[in-house]
N, C-alpha and C positions, 0 to 999 in steps of 0.2 A: 419476490418478497424483499424488503428494504434492509433488512437486519436479519442475518443469517449466523448460525455458529456451528464450527466444524465439530461434528458429532464422534468421528472416530478415526482411527488410522487409515481405515480402508477407503475413506473417502479422498485421501492424499493421494494414494495410488491409483485410483480410478481417474482422479483428475488429471494425474501426470499422462496416463495412457491416452486420456481425451486430447489434451494439449499435444501429444505426439501425434495421433489421427489427425488432428487440425493443421499439424505443420507449424504449430506456434511454440514448441518446447525450445528453449535457449539454456539448458543447464549445464555446467560443466562436469564432465563424466571421466573416469567412473567412480571419484571419490568426492562426490560433491556435499555429501552429508558431512563427512569431516572436516573439509574445507570450509564449509559454512560455519560449524562450531568455532574453528579456529579463528576465522575472521572476526566473527562477533566479540571474541576476546581480544582481537588486536595482535593474533599471534602468527598471522600469514601476511604477506606483502602482495602487491599486484591485483588486478581484477579477476576475482572468483566469480564469475556470472552465476546468477540465479541460486536457488536453494530449493532442494527437492522438497523439504518439509513444507515450503510455500505453495506447492501446486495447487491446492484446492484455493487459496487466494486469488493466484493468477488466473487460473481457469475461470473462475467466477467473474473476475474484472474483465477478461477478454470476452466472455459471452455478453456480459452486460453491455460493453462498448459496441461491440458487433450488431445489437439489437436495438441501439439507441444512438448511435453516433454516426454520421456519415464518413466516408473514408478520407475526405480532404478536410474534415473539419479539425480544428486546431485542439491537441490534446497535450497536457503537460504532466510530468510525474515528478512529485518532490521526493527528495530523498534517493534520488535516483542512482547514486553509484553502487554498482554490482547488482542492482535490481534487474530482472528479468524481464518486468512487463514493457517497456519500449521495444525490446527487441523482439519480443513476442509480437506485438500490435504492428511492428514493421513487417514480420515475417508473413502476417494474413492481409497485409496490403495497406494499411493505414500509412499516410504520407506527410503528415503535418504534425511531427511529433518532437516535443522539447524536453528536456531533462534538467532539474535544478538540484544543485548539490553543493556543500561548501568544499569537497574533496577536489583537490587540484588534479588530481589524475584522472578527471572525466575526460581527457583527451585520448585514454586508453580504452575507453567503452567501444562497443561495436558498432558499427554502420553510421561511423563519423561523416561520412559523405552523405548520408539520407536524415540523421538526427542531429538537431541543435542541441547542444549541450552548455549549459551555463552554469559556471562557478558562483555562486550566490547564496546567499541565506534565505530559504524558502518561506521564512516567517515575513520577510522585509525586502521584496524583489524590485526589479526596475521595470518590469514588465507593465505596459499599458493596462488602464482598465479594460475589463471585458475582454481580455486576450485569448480565452480559451473556453472552449465548449464542454471540455471535460478535464478534471484534474484527478490523478490517481495517487494514491499513497499507499504501499506496501510495507506493512510493518516498520511505521515510521513515527507515528504519532504517541507511541507511547513512551519515547524518549526524550526527556525534558519537555513534558507535556505543558503547553501554554495555551489554554483554550481560547482565550481573549485574542491573542496575536494570530494564532492560526486561522481561527473563523474570520476574522477582521480581513486577512490576505486571501484567504479562499474565495470569500464574497466578493471582494473588490476584483478579483482576477475572471471570475466566471462569468460568462456571457448569460443574461436572462434564458431562463430554462437549462442551464446548463447544470454539470453534476460533478458532485465530490464524492469520490468513491474511496473507501480506506478500509484497510485491514488492519488488526490490532489484537495484541495479546489479551487474553480474555477468560475469565470464569465468573458465574453469577455471583458467588461470594466473594468477600474481599480476600485476597490473597496478598500478604504483607511482603514488598520488596525493599524494604528500608535498608539503605546501605549499599544496595547492589548498582553497579553501575555498567553500562557499556558504551564503547566509543567515548569514554569521558563524561556519560550523560547519565542522570537518573532514569530509572527504569520503573516502568508501572505495567501492572497487570489490571485491566479495567474490570471492575464488577458491573453487575446490572444498574446498579445504583448510579454509577459514575457515567455511563452511557446514557442512561435516562437523563441525568444533569445535562449532559453535553448536548443531547438533542434540544432541551429546552432552552439552552443558551443559544444553540445555533439559530433557533427560529427568530431570535433577536436580529440576527444578521440576514433574514430571508432566506436561509436554507432549512428545508424542512423534509421529513421522510416521505416518499411517495409510495408506500406499500407497506405491508403488513412487518410487524416487528417480532422475532422469535428470538428470546433472552435464552431459551434452555440449553444447557448444555449435559451431554450423557457422560462420554468418557473424558480422560485427560490426556489426550496421545502427545502432547507435548513435554518434554522434560529438559529443562534448561536451569542452571545454576541453582540446583537443588529445589526447583518449585515444578509442580506439575499443573498443567492448565490447557488451554486451547486457543484456538482464534475466533474473533468476530470480524464479520464482514459487513459494512454500511455505505448505503448511498443515501446522500443529501442532495435536494435539487434547488437550485435558485429561483426565487419566485419570478415569473415573467415580468 
């Protein structure tokens, strides 16, 4: 399924258990949830790796990549600072990994000898055209969302037949986040209509869904900044 929605908190716990079984878990313990909240508000320094609440997103992404990408094919993670996904992919055997983020503390991220980290604006990178077979984005695009710049660069960087895999804050009906910022950036909780519009726009860049689209949300297991919502997870494929 190309578009999935986190339905309840049990899925988060189950996903973390599966990541641990797979040997792909890389979350700071034991107080990762509190640290994640403090980090999001800019109240904790240093690299606090991973986020327990993102277990479902990370597990879905690792599973998809294992099923569709070869171990030596190039993978880029955008907004990679403190994200678990590159460390998780490294732990399960992927060997051609790159992370892009503006944070200068990327040199403190794990597996420096195996993962290439680039301090750069992922909307406007210096990577060559068609550099990557897959690009991941875990809870990134909802901050200062610019669909045109994002889609243009993802399409440029992806190889034909490559995948853009993204998770994001979501609820089918619109939730107003006006005036709320994280990391000095505006914050958006995507609605069903906004995701549908994004997919229409993506098609003009040669990026299309490759499976069924599920927009339905049951529970709101995420509570942040006074808003209750869930997560969406979406895969777009670049035309061959």
